[in-house]
NUFIKOL-199535 format. One record per residue (C-alpha): residue number from 1; residue in three letters; x, y negated, z negated. Coordinates in nm, 2 decimals, always signed. Layout:
+-----+--------+--------+--------+--------+
: num : residu :     c1 :     c2 :     c3 :
+-----+--------+--------+--------+--------+
: NUM :    ALA :      X :      Y :      Z :
...
+-----+--------+--------+--------+--------+
//
This chain:
+-----+--------+--------+--------+--------+
: num : residu :     c1 :     c2 :     c3 :
+-----+--------+--------+--------+--------+
:   1 :    MET :  -3.02 : -11.52 :  +7.48 :
:   2 :    GLY :  -2.65 : -11.53 :  +7.46 :
:   3 :    ALA :  -2.61 : -11.86 :  +7.64 :
:   4 :    SER :  -2.24 : -11.95 :  +7.70 :
:   5 :    ALA :  -2.05 : -12.28 :  +7.74 :
:   6 :    ASN :  -1.79 : -12.09 :  +7.95 :
:   7 :    GLY :  -1.86 : -12.20 :  +8.31 :
:   8 :    HIS :  -1.73 : -11.87 :  +8.45 :
:   9 :    LYS :  -1.98 : -11.65 :  +8.27 :
:  10 :    ALA :  -2.32 : -11.54 :  +8.40 :
:  11 :    ALA :  -2.47 : -11.67 :  +8.07 :
:  12 :    HIS :  -2.37 : -12.02 :  +8.19 :
:  13 :    ILE :  -2.40 : -11.99 :  +8.57 :
:  14 :    ILE :  -2.76 : -11.86 :  +8.57 :
:  15 :    PRO :  -2.90 : -12.12 :  +8.33 :
:  16 :    SER :  -2.71 : -12.39 :  +8.52 :
:  17 :    TYR :  -2.86 : -12.28 :  +8.85 :
:  18 :    LEU :  -3.22 : -12.27 :  +8.70 :
:  19 :    GLN :  -3.17 : -12.61 :  +8.55 :
:  20 :    SER :  -3.05 : -12.75 :  +8.89 :
:  21 :    ARG :  -3.38 : -12.61 :  +9.04 :
:  22 :    ALA :  -3.59 : -12.81 :  +8.79 :
:  23 :    TYR :  -3.67 : -12.52 :  +8.56 :
:  24 :    ARG :  -3.69 : -12.60 :  +8.19 :
:  25 :    ILE :  -3.44 : -12.39 :  +8.01 :
:  26 :    ILE :  -3.43 : -12.31 :  +7.64 :
:  27 :    LEU :  -3.09 : -12.18 :  +7.54 :
:  28 :    VAL :  -3.02 : -11.94 :  +7.25 :
:  29 :    ASN :  -2.68 : -11.87 :  +7.09 :
:  30 :    PRO :  -2.62 : -11.80 :  +6.72 :
:  31 :    LYS :  -2.36 : -12.08 :  +6.72 :
:  32 :    GLY :  -2.62 : -12.34 :  +6.82 :
:  33 :    GLY :  -2.49 : -12.67 :  +6.96 :
:  34 :    VAL :  -2.54 : -12.81 :  +7.30 :
:  35 :    ILE :  -2.49 : -12.65 :  +7.64 :
:  36 :    LEU :  -2.57 : -12.81 :  +7.98 :
:  37 :    GLY :  -2.70 : -13.11 :  +7.79 :
:  38 :    GLU :  -2.97 : -12.89 :  +7.62 :
:  39 :    ARG :  -3.01 : -12.81 :  +7.25 :
:  40 :    VAL :  -2.91 : -12.45 :  +7.18 :
:  41 :    TYR :  -3.13 : -12.26 :  +6.94 :
:  42 :    ALA :  -2.97 : -12.01 :  +6.70 :
:  43 :    SER :  -3.24 : -11.76 :  +6.75 :
:  44 :    LEU :  -3.57 : -11.69 :  +6.94 :
:  45 :    VAL :  -3.77 : -11.76 :  +6.62 :
:  46 :    GLU :  -3.65 : -12.12 :  +6.61 :
:  47 :    ILE :  -3.81 : -12.20 :  +6.94 :
:  48 :    ASP :  -4.13 : -12.40 :  +6.89 :
:  49 :    ALA :  -4.25 : -12.39 :  +7.25 :
:  50 :    PRO :  -4.41 : -12.12 :  +7.47 :
:  51 :    VAL :  -4.15 : -11.90 :  +7.64 :
:  52 :    ASP :  -4.23 : -11.74 :  +7.98 :
:  53 :    VAL :  -3.91 : -11.56 :  +8.06 :
:  54 :    VAL :  -3.61 : -11.45 :  +7.84 :
:  55 :    ASP :  -3.28 : -11.38 :  +8.01 :
:  56 :    VAL :  -3.06 : -11.17 :  +7.78 :
:  57 :    PHE :  -2.69 : -11.21 :  +7.84 :
:  58 :    ARG :  -2.55 : -10.95 :  +7.60 :
:  59 :    PRO :  -2.39 : -10.60 :  +7.64 :
:  60 :    PRO :  -2.65 : -10.33 :  +7.72 :
:  61 :    ALA :  -2.65 : -10.18 :  +7.37 :
:  62 :    GLU :  -2.71 : -10.52 :  +7.21 :
:  63 :    ALA :  -2.98 : -10.61 :  +7.47 :
:  64 :    GLU :  -3.17 : -10.29 :  +7.39 :
:  65 :    THR :  -3.17 : -10.38 :  +7.02 :
:  66 :    ILE :  -3.29 : -10.74 :  +7.10 :
:  67 :    ALA :  -3.57 : -10.60 :  +7.32 :
:  68 :    GLN :  -3.68 : -10.37 :  +7.04 :
:  69 :    LEU :  -3.69 : -10.66 :  +6.79 :
:  70 :    HIS :  -3.88 : -10.89 :  +7.04 :
:  71 :    PRO :  -4.15 : -10.68 :  +7.21 :
:  72 :    LEU :  -4.22 : -10.94 :  +7.48 :
:  73 :    ILE :  -3.87 : -10.89 :  +7.63 :
:  74 :    SER :  -3.84 : -10.62 :  +7.89 :
:  75 :    LEU :  -3.51 : -10.50 :  +8.02 :
:  76 :    LEU :  -3.46 : -10.50 :  +8.40 :
:  77 :    GLY :  -3.12 : -10.35 :  +8.41 :
:  78 :    ASP :  -2.75 : -10.39 :  +8.32 :
:  79 :    ALA :  -2.66 : -10.76 :  +8.37 :
:  80 :    SER :  -2.33 : -10.68 :  +8.54 :
:  81 :    THR :  -2.52 : -10.47 :  +8.80 :
:  82 :    LEU :  -2.78 : -10.74 :  +8.85 :
:  83 :    ALA :  -2.51 : -11.01 :  +8.89 :
:  84 :    GLY :  -2.31 : -10.79 :  +9.13 :
:  85 :    GLN :  -2.01 : -10.78 :  +8.91 :
+-----+--------+--------+--------+--------+
//
């Protein structure tokens, strides 16, 4: 969630890496559109396929709210800490 078209953001770099390793990526951003050649869904509820993992690229306060709304999402930590930024 929070996919970005900005190639300098983790929300673009990580999906790009996963895609390059042949993972199927499903991108979510309220703006929709296309990123990395993939359709971007406006929300999780629009996805009509099974989802195994959700990477949330949002500030910590927003990520907590998203996790509360979608119980299958678990938070591993602050994205900036995990990305080494």
